[in-house]
N, C-alpha and C positions, 0 to 999 in steps of 0.2 A: 300423806304425805303425799299421796300419790295424787290424790286435787291440789293440793300446791302446786306440786310438777306440770299439772297440766293448764294450770291458771295463769303461771309464768311462761306455760311456753306460746300459751294462747296472747298473753300480753306482747312477749318479743315479736309472736306477728303480728299483730299489730303496728308495733311500732317499726318492725321493718316496711312493712307497709306503706304506713303515714310519709317513714322516710324517704321511698322510692318519689312518691308520689309530687312530694314536693321537691325532689329533686328533678324531676320533671318538670313541673311547673316553672320553677326556679331556673331550667335551662330555656325553657320556652321566653317566659319573661326576658331571659338577656338578649335572646337570637332575635324579640320583637323589639327591643330599645337597638340594641345595633342597624336592624333593617330600618328604622324611623329615624336614626340618626344617618346615614348612609343616601337615603332617599330626600330627605328635607332639607338637611344642611349641607354633606359633600357636591353631592350632585348640583344643587343650586349653584354653588361655586365654583365648582366644571364648568358648568353651561355658561357662567360668566366670564371664565379665563376662554370659551373655544369664540362665547361672542364676540371678546375684545380682538381676538386673533384674526378672528374674519373681519373683521369695520365693525362689528355691531349689526343692528339692523334685529327685527323682532320676525320671532317663530312662530307658527301655527302650533294648534293642538297638536297637530300630530307630527310635525316635526320636531316638536319638544319629546311627542312621550318616544317617538323612537333613538331621539338624542339620549333623552334619559337612559333608557335599556339597552344601548351599546354603552355608557359611561357605566350602570351598572356591571356591566358583562366584559369589564375595560381592565378591571381591578387584577395584579400581579402581587402576589403577596411571594416577598423575596426574604429568604434566610440570609443575614449578613452577622450572624452570630451575636446578636444584643437580643436581650429580654423576649421582644416583641418582636416579629417579622417585620421587613419594610412596604409597605404598601406605595404604590407608586400604580398610576392611571394613564392609561397611552390616549391621547388625543387625535392623533394625527392617522388619516384613512392611507390608506395604500399608494405607493408613491409618492409621499409627502416626505418634506423632512419629518426626520423620528421627533414627538415632543411626547414629556410625558407632563404629570401634576404631582406632585409631594406634598403634603402638608403640613405645615410648622407651627411652633408656637411660640409666643409675646405672650410677658405681663404685663397684664395693661392693665385701666382705674379701676375696673371691675372684675380683675380675676385674669384667666387664662384667656388669648383670642387667639384664635385658628386661622391662618390664611392658606388655599391651596396655591400653589405658586407651580407656575408652567412652565419649561425647563427645554431650552430646545437641544436636544442630544449633541447634536453634533460642534454647536459654537459654545454649548453652556451659557447662552444668555441667554435671558426670560426674555417670554409670549405673553403674560399677562397673569394678574393674579387675579382671585374671589375670595372673601370673605366666609371664613366655614359656622365658628361660634363664637359669641361676644357677649359682655355684659356690660357695655360703657354706657357711661351716661344720655342717655336720648337728646339728639339733639347740639350737644359738644363731640362728646368720642364718636359717636356711630357718625362720623360727619367721614371717617376714616371708608367711609363704605362709597360717598359721591367719588361722579366720573372724574373730577376735578382732581382727585389724589391718587385713585388708583392708575391712572392714565398713564402715572409716572413711566409706571413696570413696563409698560406695552413695549414691546421689541427692545429691552434694555440691554444692551451690550456685558458681554460678560465679565470687563475690568471694570463696571460703575461699582463706586461704593457704595453700600447701602447702608447707609447712614444719612440723619438730616445736616442741611447745610451746616445747620448752628455749630455739629459736630465735624465739620471737615467732611459733609459725605455730599454725595451730586441730589439728593432728592428734598424737597421742599414738606413739611408737614404744615399740618392741619392749625388753623391758627386757635389759640385755647384749650389745643388737644394733642396737646405733646405726649405725652405718656403713652396715650393711644398709637398714634404716629409711629411713634421710637416700638412699640410692642408691636408693630405690622412688620416694620425695616427689620427685627430682633428672628420674627415669625417666619421671614423671606428668606433672608440669609442662611439659618436653620434650615429650609428645604437644599435650597444650593449648595450649602457643605453637607451634606447630605448625599447630595447625587454626587459631588465630586469624590466622595470617599466610596462610594460603592458604583461607582458609574461602569465597572464590569461586570457587574450582579445586572446591575440595569443593562446593558445590551444584550446580555448571555438571555436575559427573559425577553426581547425585543425579537432576538433570535429566533428562539423556539417557539415564540409567541404562544406563553401560559405563562 
């Protein structure tokens, strides 16, 4: 009986140790995935927003690295009473009009399509957009990445109708990619609505600088 208890204790110890190791491995994996999503999907979209805000122009490798680090550190996580905190990114520098970027999602032809939307905090208008994630048809739906489409959102006023012209809105869709175009509209509209709903929390985060 004593041997059985010792064996049971040994097995329990092994199971506990294995569970702890697997738990740490899972956590490390989740953190690595989150870091990669941030660096390779969200940051490039944020850089696109900033580039459009500044009128374009190529960045040197050093400037790009510095801007990436700045964007990574600009994230603010706001408790708005939802299941997940609302993440905003601060895009403006000292003395400039406050601009934040919020990610929204729409349902594209190939699944969820994510868009980072820059929003002027004072006016509520848009500054620019950048695509974070998409699985659209190459050469068709992916054309929503082209400047001919995304340029429509640069310095777009607060009262603009964020719908396709065929639906009574103010923006042109990409020919042959209506679903993808609509997904971008839905994602941008979602981001704008999130900002409007939680503007007090956004302003509070900006005033605290954290």
